[in-house]
C-alpha positions in Angstrom: 26.4 1.7 -2.5 28.4 4.4 -4.1 26.8 7.8 -4.4 27.1 8.6 -8.1 28.4 12.2 -9.4 27.9 14.4 -11.9 29.6 12.6 -15.1 31.9 16.2 -15.3 34.5 16.9 -12.7 33.1 19.5 -10.0 36.8 20.3 -9.4 37.5 21.6 -12.5 37.9 25.3 -13.3 35.2 25.7 -15.8 32.0 24.2 -16.8 32.1 21.4 -19.3 29.4 20.3 -21.8 27.0 23.2 -20.9 26.0 25.8 -23.0 28.2 28.9 -22.8 25.2 31.2 -21.7 24.5 29.5 -18.2 27.5 30.8 -16.6 30.8 32.3 -16.6 33.2 29.6 -18.2 36.3 31.1 -17.9 36.1 32.3 -14.3 37.3 30.6 -11.2 34.9 29.3 -8.7 37.0 29.3 -5.7 34.9 31.6 -3.3 33.6 29.4 -0.5 29.9 30.1 0.6 29.0 27.0 2.7 30.9 24.2 4.4 32.2 21.1 2.3 30.0 18.4 1.5 29.7 14.8 3.5 30.1 11.9 1.7 27.0 10.9 4.4 24.2 12.5 5.8 21.0 14.0 4.5 22.6 17.0 2.2 23.4 17.0 -1.1 25.2 19.5 -3.4 24.6 19.6 -7.2 26.3 22.2 -9.6 23.7 22.0 -12.2 21.4 19.3 -13.8 21.2 20.2 -17.7 19.4 18.1 -20.1 19.8 14.8 -18.5 19.7 11.1 -20.0 17.4 8.6 -18.9 19.7 6.6 -17.2 21.5 10.0 -15.4 17.7 10.2 -13.9 17.4 6.9 -12.5 21.3 7.7 -10.9 20.0 10.8 -9.5 17.1 9.3 -8.1 18.7 6.5 -6.3 21.2 9.0 -4.8 18.0 11.1 -3.5 16.7 8.1 -2.0 19.7 7.4 -0.2 19.9 10.5 1.1 16.2 10.6 2.3 16.9 7.2 4.2 19.9 9.1 5.8 17.6 11.8 7.1 14.6 9.7 8.1 12.4 10.6 5.6 13.9 14.3 4.8 17.2 15.7 2.7 18.5 19.1 1.6 19.8 19.8 -1.5 22.4 22.9 -2.2 22.2 23.9 -6.1 24.8 25.6 -8.1 27.4 24.8 -5.2 30.3 22.6 -5.7 31.5 19.5 -3.5 33.8 21.9 -1.6 31.0 24.7 -0.7 32.1 27.3 -3.8 29.6 28.9 -5.7 29.1 27.8 -9.1 28.7 31.1 -10.3 25.1 30.0 -12.8 22.3 32.1 -13.5 18.8 32.1 -12.4 17.3 30.3 -15.5 19.9 27.4 -15.1 19.4 26.9 -11.1 15.7 27.0 -11.5 15.6 24.2 -14.1 18.2 22.3 -11.9 15.6 22.5 -9.0 12.5 21.8 -11.2 14.3 18.3 -12.1 15.0 17.7 -8.9 11.7 18.4 -7.3 10.0 15.4 -10.2 12.1 13.1 -9.2 11.2 13.8 -5.3 7.9 13.4 -6.6 8.5 10.2 -7.8 9.9 8.7 -4.6 6.7 10.0 -2.7 8.2 13.4 -1.4 7.7 16.7 -1.8 9.6 20.0 -1.6 8.4 21.9 1.8 11.1 24.8 1.0 12.7 26.3 -1.9 14.9 29.0 -1.4 16.6 31.3 -4.2 20.1 33.3 -3.3 21.4 36.1 -5.0 24.0 39.4 -4.7 26.0 37.6 -2.2 28.9 36.9 -5.2 29.7 39.4 -7.7 32.7 40.6 -9.9 35.8 42.6 -8.7 37.5 45.2 -11.3 39.8 42.0 -12.3 36.8 40.2 -13.3 37.4 37.5 -10.6 34.2 36.4 -8.4 34.2 37.9 -4.8 32.1 38.2 -1.8 30.0 41.2 -1.7 29.4 42.6 1.8 28.1 40.3 4.6 25.7 37.3 4.6 23.2 39.6 5.7 22.8 41.7 2.5 22.2 38.6 0.1 18.8 39.0 -1.3 17.0 35.8 -0.1 13.5 34.9 -1.5 11.5 31.6 -0.6 9.5 30.6 -3.7 6.5 28.2 -4.3 7.7 24.4 -5.4 6.5 23.3 -8.3 4.1 20.5 -6.8 2.0 21.2 -4.3 3.5 20.4 -0.9 -0.3 19.7 0.8 -1.5 16.1 1.1 -4.0 16.6 3.3 -8.1 17.2 2.5 -9.1 19.7 4.9 -12.5 19.3 6.2 -15.3 21.9 5.7 -14.5 23.8 9.3 -10.8 23.5 8.3 -11.0 24.8 5.2 -13.2 28.1 6.6 -10.3 28.4 9.5 -7.7 28.3 6.8 -9.6 31.1 5.0 -9.5 33.0 7.8 -6.0 32.8 8.2 -5.6 33.6 4.7 -7.4 36.6 4.9 -5.3 38.0 8.1 -2.0 37.3 6.2 -3.0 38.8 3.4 -3.8 42.0 5.5 -0.3 41.8 7.5 1.1 40.9 4.0 -0.2 44.1 2.3 0.9 46.0 5.2 4.2 44.7 5.2 4.9 45.1 1.5 3.6 49.1 2.0 6.6 49.5 4.4 9.0 47.2 2.9 9.9 47.3 -1.1 9.5 44.1 -2.9 12.6 42.1 -3.8 12.5 40.6 -7.1 15.3 38.1 -8.3 17.1 38.8 -11.7 17.7 36.8 -14.6 20.5 38.6 -15.9 23.4 36.3 -17.0 25.6 38.0 -14.3 23.2 37.7 -11.3 24.8 34.4 -9.6 22.5 32.3 -8.1 22.1 29.6 -5.7 19.0 27.5 -4.3 18.2 25.5 -1.5 15.3 22.9 -1.4 14.4 21.1 1.2 12.4 17.6 0.8 10.3 15.4 2.8 8.7 11.8 2.3 5.0 11.6 2.8 3.5 8.6 3.7 -0.3 9.8 2.2 -0.9 11.4 -1.2 -3.8 13.6 -3.1 -6.3 11.7 -5.6 -4.3 12.7 -8.8 -5.1 11.7 -12.2 -3.3 9.2 -14.1 0.7 9.6 -13.8 2.8 10.8 -16.5 6.6 8.8 -16.4 9.1 10.8 -14.6 11.4 10.9 -17.7 8.7 12.7 -19.8 7.7 15.0 -16.7 11.3 16.5 -15.9 11.9 17.1 -19.9 8.8 19.3 -19.8 7.1 17.3 -22.6 3.2 17.4 -22.7 1.2 14.5 -23.5 -1.7 15.0 -25.8 -3.4 12.1 -25.6 -4.1 8.9 -23.7 -2.3 6.6 -25.9 0.8 8.8 -25.8 0.6 8.7 -21.9 0.2 4.9 -21.7 3.0 4.5 -24.2 5.5 7.1 -22.1 4.6 4.9 -18.6 7.8 2.7 -19.1 8.8 0.1 -16.8 12.4 1.6 -16.5 10.9 5.0 -15.5 12.2 6.2 -11.9 9.8 4.4 -9.4 7.1 4.3 -12.3 5.7 7.7 -12.5 4.5 11.0 -10.7 1.5 12.5 -10.8 0.5 15.4 -13.4 -2.1 16.9 -11.5 -1.9 20.6 -10.0 1.3 20.9 -12.5 1.3 24.7 -13.0 5.1 25.4 -12.5 5.5 28.8 -10.5 8.9 29.2 -11.2 9.8 32.5 -9.7 7.1 33.8 -7.3 8.8 36.8 -5.1 7.0 35.9 -1.7 3.8 34.8 -3.6 4.2 37.8 -6.5 6.5 36.7 -8.9 5.5 34.8 -12.0 7.1 32.4 -14.4 7.7 32.9 -18.1 5.4 31.3 -20.2 7.7 30.8 -22.6 9.3 27.8 -20.4 8.4 24.6 -21.7 7.7 23.6 -18.1 4.3 26.1 -18.1 3.0 23.9 -21.1 2.8 21.0 -19.7 -0.7 18.8 -18.8 -2.7 21.8 -21.0 -4.4 19.4 -23.1 -3.8 16.6 -20.8 -6.7 13.9 -20.6 -6.6 12.5 -17.3 -8.4 9.8 -15.1 -8.3 9.9 -11.7 -7.6 7.3 -9.3 -10.9 7.4 -7.6 -12.2 5.9 -10.8 -9.3 3.3 -11.2 -10.3 2.1 -7.8 -14.2 1.7 -8.6 -15.1 1.5 -12.1 -11.7 -0.3 -13.4 -11.1 -2.5 -10.3 -11.6 -6.4 -10.6 -12.0 -7.9 -7.8 -10.9 -11.5 -8.1 -11.3 -14.3 -5.0 -8.7 -16.9 -5.0 -9.8 -20.3 -3.3 -8.3 -24.0 -3.7 -7.1 -26.5 -1.4 -4.4 -26.1 1.1 -1.4 -27.4 -0.7 -2.7 -25.4 -4.5 -0.2 -22.6 -3.7 -2.7 -19.6 -3.5 -0.8 -17.4 -1.1 2.5 -18.1 -3.6 0.8 -17.4 -6.7 -0.7 -13.9 -5.4 2.9 -13.2 -3.8 4.5 -14.1 -7.3 2.0 -12.1 -9.5 2.0 -8.7 -7.3 5.6 -8.7 -6.5 7.0 -9.4 -10.2 9.6 -12.0 -9.1 9.5 -15.9 -9.5 9.3 -17.8 -6.3 12.1 -19.9 -4.8 10.4 -23.4 -4.5 10.5 -22.6 -0.6 8.4 -20.3 0.1 9.6 -16.8 -0.2 6.5 -15.6 -2.4 4.2 -16.4 0.0 5.9 -15.3 2.8 6.1 -11.8 1.3 1.9 -11.6 1.7 1.3 -13.4 4.6 -0.4 -11.6 7.4 0.3 -13.8 10.9 3.2 -15.2 12.3 1.6 -18.7 12.4 0.7 -18.6 8.9 4.5 -17.9 7.9 5.6 -21.1 10.4 2.8 -23.2 9.0 2.7 -21.9 5.6 -1.7 -22.1 6.1 -3.5 -19.1 5.3 -5.8 -18.5 8.2 -7.4 -15.0 7.6 -8.8 -13.3 4.1 -6.4 -10.3 2.8 -6.7 -8.5 -0.2 -3.9 -7.4 -2.4 -3.4 -4.9 -5.4 -2.4 -6.0 -8.8 -1.8 -3.0 -11.3 -1.9 -2.7 -14.7 -0.8 0.2 -17.5 -3.0 1.1 -20.5 -1.3 -1.4 -22.6 -1.8 -4.3 -20.5 1.4 -4.4 -18.9 1.5 -5.0 -15.1 3.2 -3.0 -12.9 6.1 -4.3 -11.0 5.4 -5.0 -7.5 8.7 -3.7 -6.2 10.6 -0.6 -5.5 12.6 0.0 -9.0 14.7 2.2 -6.5 15.0 -0.1 -3.7 14.7 -3.3 -4.7 14.3 -5.0 -1.6 11.0 -2.8 -1.0 7.2 -3.8 -1.8 5.2 -0.8 -3.1 2.7 0.0 -1.2 -0.8 0.0 -2.3 -1.0 3.9 -2.9 2.2 3.4 -4.9 0.6 1.0 -7.1 -2.8 2.6 -7.3 -1.1 5.6 -8.7 1.0 3.8 -11.2 -2.2 1.7 -12.6 -5.0 2.3 -15.2 -6.2 -1.1 -14.1 -6.3 -2.9 -11.1 -6.7 -6.2 -9.9 -8.0 -7.0 -6.2 -6.4 -10.5 -5.5 -8.6 -11.6 -2.3 -6.3 -14.3 -0.8 -8.6 -17.2 1.1 -7.8 -19.8 3.4 -7.8 -23.4 2.0 -7.7 -25.8 5.0 -10.9 -27.0 6.2 -10.6 -25.7 9.3 -11.0 -22.5 7.7 -13.9 -23.3 5.5 -16.3 -20.6 7.7 -14.0 -18.0 6.8 -13.1 -18.5 3.3 -17.4 -18.6 2.9 -17.4 -14.9 4.6 -14.7 -14.2 2.3 -16.5 -15.3 -0.6 -19.9 -14.0 0.7 -18.5 -10.1 1.7 -15.8 -9.9 -0.8 -18.1 -8.6 -3.7 -16.0 -11.0 -6.2 -16.0 -10.4 -9.8 -14.7 -13.4 -10.6 -12.8 -16.6 -8.9 -9.6 -18.2 -9.6 -9.7 -22.0 -8.4 -6.5 -23.5 -7.7 -5.7 -27.2 -8.3 -2.4 -29.0 -7.6 -1.2 -30.2 -11.0 0.3 -33.7 -8.9 -2.7 -34.5 -7.0 -6.4 -35.1 -8.1 -8.8 -32.4 -6.7 -10.0 -33.4 -3.2 -13.7 -32.4 -1.4 -12.5 -29.2 -0.6 -11.9 -28.2 -4.4 -15.8 -29.5 -5.2 -16.8 -27.1 -2.0 -15.2 -24.4 -3.4 -16.6 -24.7 -7.0 -20.2 -25.4 -5.4 -19.2 -22.0 -3.4 -18.6 -19.8 -6.4 -21.4 -21.0 -8.1 -24.0 -20.3 -5.4 -22.9 -16.8 -5.8 -23.0 -16.5 -9.4 -19.3 -16.0 -9.9 -17.3 -17.1 -13.0 -14.8 -19.4 -12.4 -11.2 -19.5 -13.8 -9.3 -23.0 -13.4 -5.3 -22.6 -12.3 -3.2 -25.7 -12.4 -0.2 -25.2 -10.4 3.3 -26.5 -9.7 3.4 -27.8 -13.0 7.3 -27.9 -13.0 8.8 -31.1 -12.4 5.2 -32.6 -12.4 4.6 -36.4 -14.0 2.9 -36.3 -17.2 0.5 -38.9 -16.2 -0.4 -36.9 -12.9 -0.8 -33.8 -14.7 -3.6 -35.7 -17.2 -5.3 -37.3 -14.0 -5.6 -34.2 -12.4 -7.4 -32.3 -15.3 -9.8 -35.2 -16.2 -11.1 -35.1 -12.4 -10.8 -31.1 -12.5 -13.0 -31.8 -16.2 -15.9 -33.7 -14.5 -16.3 -31.6 -11.7 -17.0 -28.6 -14.3 -19.3 -30.2 -15.8 -21.2 -31.9 -13.1 -24.9 -30.2 -13.0 -24.1 -28.1 -9.7 -21.2 -26.3 -11.7 -22.5 -26.4 -15.4 -19.1 -25.3 -16.8 -17.4 -26.4 -20.0 -13.5 -26.7 -19.7 -11.4 -24.6 -22.2 -7.9 -25.1 -22.2 -5.9 -21.6 -22.4 -2.5 -22.3 -24.5 -2.5 -18.9 -26.4 -3.3 -15.2 -26.1 -6.3 -15.9 -29.4 -7.7 -18.4 -26.7 -7.7 -15.5 -24.1 -9.7 -13.4 -26.8 -12.3 -16.5 -27.0 -12.7 -17.1 -23.6 -13.2 -13.7 -22.1 -16.6 -12.8 -23.9 -18.1 -16.6 -22.8 -17.0 -16.4 -18.9 -20.8 -17.3 -18.0 -20.4 -20.4 -19.4 -16.7 -21.4 -20.2 -14.3 -22.4 -17.4 -11.0 -21.4 -18.7 -8.0 -23.5 -17.4 -4.4 -22.7 -17.2 -1.2 -24.5 -16.3 1.4 -22.3 -14.0 4.2 -22.6 -12.1 5.5 -19.9 -9.9 9.0 -21.3 -10.2 9.9 -21.0 -13.8 7.0 -18.6 -14.9 5.2 -21.0 -17.2 1.7 -19.5 -18.1 2.1 -16.6 -15.3 2.2 -14.4 -18.7 -1.2 -15.7 -20.2 -2.8 -15.5 -16.4 -2.0 -11.6 -16.5 -3.0 -11.2 -19.6 -6.7 -12.8 -18.7 -6.7 -10.6 -15.5 -6.0 -7.6 -17.5 -8.7 -8.6 -20.2 -11.8 -9.6 -17.7 -14.6 -7.0 -17.8 -16.0 -5.3 -14.8 -19.1 -7.8 -14.2 -20.4 -5.9 -10.7 -21.4 -2.3 -11.8 -21.4 -0.5 -8.9 -21.6 2.8 -10.5 -25.2 2.4 -10.9 -26.0 2.5 -7.1 -24.2 6.2 -6.9 -28.1 7.2 -6.5 -28.7 4.9 -3.9 -28.7 5.9 0.1 -25.1 5.1 1.3 -24.1 1.9 2.6 -20.7 1.0 4.0 -20.1 -2.5 5.2 -17.4 -2.6 8.1 -15.1 -5.6 7.6 -12.7 -4.4 10.5 -12.1 -2.2 12.9 -8.6 -0.3 14.2 -8.1 2.2 17.0 -5.4 4.3 16.0 -3.4 6.3 18.1 -3.7 10.2 17.7 -6.9 9.3 15.4 -9.4 7.4 16.9 -11.8 4.8 16.0 -11.1 3.4 12.2 -13.2 0.9 10.6 -12.3 -0.3 7.1 -14.6 -2.2 5.0 -16.9 -1.7 1.4 -18.8 0.9 -0.2 -21.7 -0.8 -1.3 -23.9 2.0 -2.6 -24.3 5.6 -2.7 -21.2 8.1 -2.4 -20.1 10.2 0.8 -18.0 13.9 1.4 -16.3 13.3 4.7 -15.7 16.5 6.9 -17.0 18.0 10.0 -20.5 18.1 9.0 -20.5 14.7 7.7 -23.3 12.9 10.0 -23.4 9.3 9.7 -25.1 6.6 11.9 -22.8 3.2 12.7 -24.8 -0.1 14.0 -26.5 -2.1 14.7 -25.1 -2.4 18.1 -26.4 -5.3 20.2 -29.8 -3.6 21.5 -30.5 -3.1 17.9 -29.6 0.8 18.1 -27.2 3.0 16.1 -24.6 5.5 16.7 -24.6 9.0 15.7 -21.1 9.9 14.6 -19.3 12.3 12.4 -16.9 11.0 9.5 -13.9 13.2 9.8 -11.6 11.5 7.1 -11.0 8.4 5.1 -8.6 6.7 2.8 -8.7 4.4 -0.5 -5.6 2.1 -0.7 -3.9 4.4 2.0 -4.7 7.8 -0.4 -6.4 10.3 1.9 -9.2 11.5 0.3 -12.3 13.7 1.0 -14.9 11.8 -1.1 -15.8 8.2 -1.3 -18.3 6.2 -3.5 -19.8 2.6 -4.1 -17.1 0.0 -5.5 -14.5 0.9 -3.5 -12.8 -0.4 -0.7 -12.1 2.4 2.0 -11.4 3.3 5.5 -13.4 5.7 7.6 -11.9 7.5 10.7 -15.0 8.4 13.1 -15.3 10.7 16.0 -16.7 8.4 18.7 -16.3 8.5 22.5 -14.0 6.3 24.1 -17.4 4.4 25.9 -19.1 3.8 22.2 -15.6 2.4 20.6 -16.2 -1.0 22.7 -19.2 -1.3 21.0 -18.0 -1.3 17.3 -18.1 -5.2 15.7 -17.2 -6.5 12.4 -20.3 -6.7 10.4 -21.7 -3.6 11.6 -23.1 -0.8 8.7 -22.3 2.9 8.3 -25.2 4.9 6.7 -25.9 8.1 6.2 -30.0 8.3 6.8 -32.8 6.1 8.3 -30.9 3.2 10.0 -32.9 0.3 10.6 -32.0 -3.1 12.4 -34.4 -6.0 12.2 -34.1 -9.5 13.9 -36.3 -11.6 11.5 -35.9 -11.2 7.8 -38.0 -13.3 4.9 -36.0 -15.0 2.3 -36.2 -17.6 -0.9 -34.0 -20.2 -0.5 -33.0 -23.3 -2.4 -31.0 -26.1 -0.6 -28.4 -27.4 -2.6 -28.3 -30.8 -4.1 -25.3 -33.3 -2.2 -25.1 -34.6 0.9 -28.5 -35.3 2.7 -30.0 -32.5 4.6 -33.5 -32.3 6.3 -34.6 -28.6 7.1 -37.7 -28.4 9.2 -39.2 -25.6 11.3 -36.6 -24.6 14.2 -33.9 -25.6 11.9 -31.0 -23.4 13.0 -27.8 -22.6 10.6 -25.4 -20.3 10.5 -26.2 -17.8 8.0 -23.8 -15.1 5.6 -25.7 -12.0 4.2 -22.9 -9.9 2.7 -20.4 -9.1 5.7 -23.2 -10.2 8.5 -22.6 -13.9 9.8 -24.6 -15.0 12.8 -26.7 -18.3 13.5 -30.5 -18.0 12.8 -33.6 -20.3 13.6 -36.0 -20.9 10.6 -39.4 -19.8 12.2 -41.9 -20.3 9.2 -41.3 -22.7 6.3 -43.6 -22.5 3.0 -42.7 -24.6 0.1 -42.4 -23.1 -3.5 -43.9 -25.6 -5.4 -42.8 -25.7 -9.2 -44.0 -29.2 -10.2 -47.5 -28.8 -12.1 -47.8 -32.7 -10.4 -48.2 -31.3 -6.7 -45.9 -31.9 -3.8 -43.7 -34.6 -3.5 -44.9 -37.1 -0.8 -41.2 -36.3 0.8 -42.1 -32.6 1.5 -45.7 -33.0 2.6 -46.6 -32.4 6.1 -46.8 -35.1 8.2 -49.5 -34.3 10.3 -52.5 -31.7 10.3 -50.0 -28.6 11.4 -48.7 -27.8 7.5 -45.9 -25.7 9.5 -44.8 -28.2 11.8 -44.5 -31.1 9.1 -42.6 -29.3 6.1 -39.6 -31.1 5.5 -36.8 -29.4 2.8 -34.7 -32.0 1.1 -32.0 -31.2 -1.5 -33.1 -29.5 -4.6 -36.4 -27.7 -2.6 -37.5 -24.3 -3.3 -39.2 -22.3 0.0 -40.0 -19.1 1.4 -38.5 -19.1 4.8 -38.8 -16.6 7.9 -35.4 -16.6 10.0 -35.2 -15.3 13.2 -31.2 -14.2 14.1 -30.4 -16.1 17.7 -28.1 -13.3 19.2 -28.8 -9.8 18.3 -30.8 -7.4 15.4 -28.7 -6.8 11.8 -29.0 -4.5 9.3 -30.6 -6.6 6.5 -32.6 -5.0 3.6 -34.1 -7.0 0.8 -32.3 -8.0 -2.5 -29.0 -9.2 -0.5 -27.7 -12.5 -1.5 -27.5 -15.1 1.3 -25.7 -18.4 2.2 -26.8 -20.9 5.1 -24.5 -23.5 6.5 -24.4 -26.2 9.5 -20.8 -27.1 9.0 -21.2 -27.6 5.3 -23.0 -25.1 2.8 -26.4 -26.4 2.5 -28.7 -23.4 0.7 -28.5 -20.3 -1.0 -31.2 -17.7 -1.7 -32.2 -14.1 -1.9 -33.5 -12.1 1.7 -37.3 -10.8 -0.3 -38.6 -8.6 2.7 -38.5 -7.8 6.3 -41.6 -8.2 8.5 -43.2 -5.1 10.0 -42.9 -4.8 13.9 
C-alpha cells in the first residue's frame, strides 16, 4: 500500500504550517547528514510531527506497522531529517515532542523503543547565516536518552533481581569513575542548537501487567484523564490498535547518560498523576465471566464464537468458524472435537472490543491485546456438539469453572436428544442457562415456532425447572439479569445478517460474576493442570486454572506437581508465569494461566493432564467418599462394584463403587425397590433414578488429588448422577 507522507512538502525550502520558533524558517535545508531515504525497508525519515489530528495518527500508525513488518519486527526512525537526507534544522523541543508521539504510536503496535539518540553540534550557521557542517562527525554531541516507556517486558525472578542489583552497583561505580575523568555533556535547548534524533523500535510479543489503558489519541497529546468515566469515554473504537498502556508513564524527555531531567512544564510530565487505574490481573480474574457454549452439532457454536470475537459477520460458508478452529480435521469437517477458550473484551461503556487489528485488517488481535484494552472480559468456552465427543464436552463443563452456559439451538430443526443432554449437564453443575436460537435468517416461521415450543417444554421439565423468557429489547435484558437462577433468557440470532447479536453482547456484558474466586485467596495454592507443553529453550510448561490461593513465581518458588502414577509428587520450581500471553510474576485464584517448571528430562515424561500444582501439603488418594444423586431419566441400576467414569473438576478416571449407604429422606421408610435382597445389606442395595446415597468410590488406575467439597459427576456413556466429595478415608 501507499506510504502516506507529511501533508506539508518535504522538498520545500521552508517549514509551512509550523510555529515560527520551531525552526529557522528562512534558512535553506540543503546540508546532507545521512543518505537519502528508501521507499522500502525498515527506515523512515520524519521532519517533525506537530499537533497531529486523529486521522494523521492513524496514518502514522499504518506507516509504522509497515516499517516494522519490513524489518521483521524492528524499524528505525530518523527525526529532524528530510527525505533527501538533509538536516531539517529543528531545535531540541521540536524533535523531542516528535519522538514522544512516535513512541506512543509504537507502544500501541506492541513495540518499544530500545534506543533513543539525540545528536547536536553537527550543523551550524556561517557568517552569511547559511547552514554548514561543523567539523567532523566525531565532533558531534551524541547523547543516549531514556525512552518514554520502559523497554523491559520481562518480570525478573528474585535471583535475577539480585544479580541485576549487583550489576547496577558495578555500573554506577564505573560511571562515577568515568564522570570524574570526562566532563558531562548536556544537550542545548536553544533555538540555534540544531537537533536530530534516531530512535530504534522493536516489536515484542509479551507485555508487563499494565493498568487499564488510555487511548492513543489522548496519550499522544499528553492529556491526563482524571476519572474512570472519562477514561472509558476516551477509549474509542477508532483509536489506533485501540489503546496503549498508561503505566510507568514517567516522561523522561532529556536524560543525558541518565542524568538530564525533564522540564516539569511540559504537558507530558503531568500524564497519569491523578489517574485511577485498574490492573489487567484484576480484569482477568474478578471481571472475567466464563461462559460454556454447548449445543447440537449443527447449532453453529464455533460460528457464533468466531463472529463475536472477530466483530465480523459470517459469510454463510464457514468463514467465522474456520478462524477459531484448532485442528485441520475440524476445519475440513466443520465439527469441533476439543474444548478451546476465546476472549471477548468490553470497554467500561459496554462497547465490545474489535477482534481484528484496525491497522492490519486481516490480522486477529491476540489475547494479550484484547486483555490490555478491556475493562471486562467474557471467556467463551467452545465445546464439541457431536455425540461422539460427549465425554469431551462433559469434561469441558466439569473443569471449565463456567459461570453461565449458552445453549445453542438450530432454529430450522427441533432440539435433539443432545440438546436435552446439554441442558441436564448444565443443570447438574448448577450453571444458569441462556438459550440462543441460531440461523434465523431465511428460517421458515413455522419451523422457528415449532423449535421454540419444543425448547420451552424442555426448559419447563422437572429436570431443568427454568421459565422461558424471550429477550426482544434492552429492557428485557435488564429484567432477566437479576433472575438468572429461575429464568432462561431466549434470544434469536443470525451470524450472517447480525440479527440479535447486539442483544447477546449486552447480556454477556451485563452478566454478574457468579463464582467469587477472590474469596479463595486465603486458601492454599491450587492449580489445576489442563494441558502440557514442552517449549524449546523454556522447558516444561503447564496450562490450567488457578482454583485457589496465589503464587509468586521465581527462583525461590518451590511447588509440588502430581500425583504421578505411584501417587507421589514432583518437587520443582515455578520459574515463570503467563496470563493470556502476558508475562507476570504473580498469579491468583480465578485466572487461567501457564506455569514454566524447572523439571529434569526424566520427570517431564511423568506429567499428564489432571494433575495439580500445590504449594504445600501434597496428598493423593485412591478412595474417596461422596454423596450422590442418581439423575432421573433412562433406567439406571447401581449396586456394589458398579463401575463408572468419574469427573471431578479436571480429574477424569474410571472408579468402582465399593460401599453404598442409602440416604433415606422418606418418612415412610426405604422403598421396596431399594431394599436389600439378602442378609448382607451392602451387597443387596440398589440405586435407581432419583435415589440419594453415600458411596465410597475407588479409582481403577492411579491415585488422584481429591479434597472435600469438590463437585463430581459420573457416567457410563450417558450422565448417570452428580454429587459432592464429602471426605477422604484415612489410610
